[in-house]
N, C-alpha and C positions, 0 to 999 in steps of 0.2 A: 445561687444557681451554679452548678458545676459546669465548667466549660468542657466541651468535647476535646478529646486528645487530638493532637495535630494530625496524626495519620488518618483520623476519621473525618477531617474536613476535606472532603474529596467529592468530585463530580466527574463522571465519565460519560460523555455524550454518546459514545458508541454503544452503550448499553441500551439506548433508545433508538439509535439510527440503524445499527447493524441488522436488525430483523427485517428492515425494509430494503436492504441492499441485496440485489440478486447475486446468486452464487456465480463463481467464475466458470464459464463454459467455453473458454478459449480453446481448451484441449479438443473440442469437437469441430473446430474449424480446420480447413485444409492446412497441411503442415507449412507450406510457404508463408501463409498468412499468420498462423498461430506463432510461428517462430519470431516474427517481428512484432508480436504483441507480448513477448516475454515467456512463452510456454516452451518447456523442454521436457522430453521424456526422461532424460538424465541430466544432472547438473552440468553446466558448461565447464569445460576443463579450465584450470587456472592458466593465466598468461603472465609473462614477465613484465616488470615495470616499464621497460622501454616501449613495449607494444602498447601498454596501457596509456603511457604518456602521449604516444603518437595518436591514439584514438581520441584522447582528451583534447589534443590540439585540433584534430580534424573536426570533432564534434562542436567545440566552442566556435571555431571559425564558421562552420556551416550554419550552426544555429543562430548566431548573432547576425550573420549576413542575411539570412532569411528575414529576420525581424526588421533590420534596418531597411531592407528593400521594400518590405510591405509598408512600413511607416512612411517611406518616401514616395512610393509609386502606387500604393493601394488606393483604389477608388473611394472617394469620400473621406479620406483621412487627412490628406494634405491641407485641406481648408481649415483644419484646426491648428495648423502650425505646430505639430508635435516636435519634441526633441529628436535628434538623430537616433537616439536610443535611450531608453530608461536605464540609467546607470546601474541600478541594482540588478539588472539582468546579467551584467558581467559577473557578479558574484554567483548568480544562479547557474551560470554556465559551468563554474567549477564543480558545483554539486551534481548537476545533471549529466555531465560528461566525464567526470573524474571518479568521484567516490560514489558510484552508481548503486552500490549495494546497501548504503546506509538508509535507515528509515526516513531521514530528512530529504532524501533525493527522490522519493517515490512520487508518482503523479499527483496523488491527493494533496500532499504538502506543497509540491511545486506549483500547482494551479490554484487550488483553493486557498492555501496559506498566503501566497503572494497577492492574490486578488483581494482577500479579506484585509490584508495589511493596507493595500491601496485605498480601500473603502474607508477603513478606520482613519487613515491619514487625512483624507479629504473631509470627512465629517468633523474632525477636530479643527482643521484649518478653517472650515466654514463657521464653526462656533466662535472662533477668535475674531473672524471678520465681522460677525454680528455684534460683538462686544465693543469694538472700536474700529473706526474707519482707518486709522493708521496701523494697519496690520504689520507693516514692515518693522515697526518698533517692538513687536512681540514675537517675531519669528524665532528669536533665540530661545524662547520659552515653549512655543508651539511645537518645535521640532522634537525635543526630548519627550514631551507629553504624547505626541503621535507615536513615537517608538514604544513607549511604555504601554499605551493602550493597545497597540497592535500586538505586542508580545502577550498581553493578557488574553486578547481575543483568540489568538492562535493556540495558546495553551489550552483554553477551555474547549476548543473545537478539535483538539488533537491534530492540528495542522501546522505545527511549528516549522517555520522555514526561515533560517537566519537572514537571507537576503530581503525578507519581508520587512525587517526593521529599517533597512535603508530605503525601501519603497515608501514606507510611511513617512519617514523624515523628508523625503523629496517633496511630498505633497505640501509641506508647510514651509520649507526653506528655499526651494528653487522657484524663482519667479516664473520661469518658462513653464514648469509643470503646474504651478499654481494657476496660471492663466487658462489651463485646460479645464479646470473645474471638475465637474463630475465625469467628463470625458476621459480623465486620467484612469478611471477604474476599468472601462472596457479595453483601453489600450494596454494596460498591464495584463488583463485576462488574455487578450489576443497574443501578446508577446510570450506569455507563459505557455499557452497551448502550442504555439508554433515551435518553441524550444523543446517541449516534450515530444512533439511529432518528429522532429529531427533526431532526438535521442532514441526513439524507437528504431530508427534505421541504423545509425552509426553504432549504437551500443549493443546491437544484436548481431553484428557481423562476426565478432569473435568473443563477445561477452553475453551477458543476459540482463535484460532490463524490460520492465520493472520486476522487482522481487514480488510485489503485489500491487494491485490497483487501488484498493481502498484501505485495507488493514490486513495485518497478519492474523487477526482473530477470525473466528467463525462468523459467517454472515448468513442472512436468510432466516426464514422461519425454522426453528429447531425441529429436527426429526427425532423420533424416539428410537432408541436402540432395541432390537428384537429381544424377546424373552426366550426362555427355554422352550423347545418344541418348535421354534421358528427358524431353524437352521436353513430350511429350504428357501425362505425369503432372503436370508443373508446371502446365500450363494447366488441368488438371482439379482442381487443388487440392493438388498435391504429395503424392498418396496412392499410393505404390507398393505392391507386394505385400510380405508379411512377409519373404520370402527376400531380396528386393532390399534392404530396409531393413537387415537384418542384415549383408549383404555390405558395405553402405556404412559401417556402424559399424566393421567390421573394417578397411576401408581407412583410416578416420579414425584408428584406433588405430596403424596402421603408418605413418601420415604420408604416404600416397599419395593422389593425386587431389584435392588441396586447391587448387582453382582459385579465383581471385578473381572472384566473381560475386554477384549479388543475386537471390534467389529470393523471390517474393511469392506467398503464398496468401491465402485469405480470413481466416485466423486466425493466420498465422505469417509472419514475415519473416526470411529467412536472409541474413546479411551477412558479409563477410570480417572476420576479427578486426582490431580497431583502426579499423574504418570508422566515420565519424561523419556523421550527416545534418545538412544545413543546414535552415533554415526552409522554403525552397521545396521541397527534396527531401522533407521529411517530409509536407508537404501533398499533394504529388503522389502519394506512396505511399498516403496515406489515401484519395485519390480512387480509385486503382486497387483498393484493398481494398473500397471501397464498391461499385464496379462488379462485382467478383467475387461479392459477396454479392447482387447484383441490385438494389441500392438506387439505382443511378444509371446510366441507360443512355446518357448523353450522351457524346460523344467529346471535348468540350472544356469545361473548367471555366469558370464565369462569371468576368468580369473582376475581380470583387471578391476572387477568390482569389489575386490577384497577390501575390508576395512583397514584403517590405519593401525589397528591393534593386532593385525595378522589373522583375524577370524574371518573366513569368507562367508558369503551369504547362505551357502548351503548348510553350514553348521549353525548359522543363526536361525534357520528355519526350524531346526530341532529345538531351539530354545523358546519358540513361541508356540505353545500347544493350541490345537484347534478348539472350537467351542465344544465339540462332542467329547473330546478327551478331558476337557475341564469338567464337563458334566459327570462323566464316568468316575473321575477322581473324587468328586464331591460325594457321589453315591456310596463309594467305598469308604 
């Protein structure tokens, strides 16, 4: 029997989960609220490393202080004799408040990944306790196994979070944490949520966080891109009737009607498979989406929106033909 190629031994859980995840509607919230949930009409301007380091200091101090205060004074928590703080949250603070644009620092990884690691660590530790009453004699082996299993679980769920490795190890090697038993899992969940909550405030004063809440990929039930003769629906936001949407899905399944086109609505962008945006293209598309939402009535972007290659957005507009012009070109 021929073994599959290494690249084919792959499982992506998001292929099954993303369809059930609701689309991001934060842009519809009031601006003061949407800002602190990570939404920007335009990308946040860059800041120097001195300012970044200062905000990282403020964020780490505030985030960890909130967690330690809740652990110490929170109702119903003190009776479990928790540690002053779960040590791995210190490593989490570096990600959550410093390198905030990396995928590893986004809320899904920070909350789900760390909590999953805690659950994995407790499960492995409990299994060792069942095997032998003298668990202390096997902590040296249980700790590494906890870390390995947690790493596997985070990888398979697309929630890799480096501090999670330390979280899992603590469940097996720290007697104080081990005494918490299953209570360690909700404590880690609580601490992770609190730190992300503080990050939403401190990271959005001069920066932008999160980059995304669940994934950078498309989520929700897929909508079909309009076909020829449906430009009116595209201009009104790409909302055809249900029958037409179902027909389009059937066409997609049969492989018919797949023309290379770009369709832009106020909350979705349909692009041909394999199509990649440049910096100027991406900014131009964001401008169009802002105008569709009614946030920008201007016909030409400011000069400061020019791309790094010296081409401004007005000239980029001429590089992206409309659907009607594409259709006329094809007829000729």
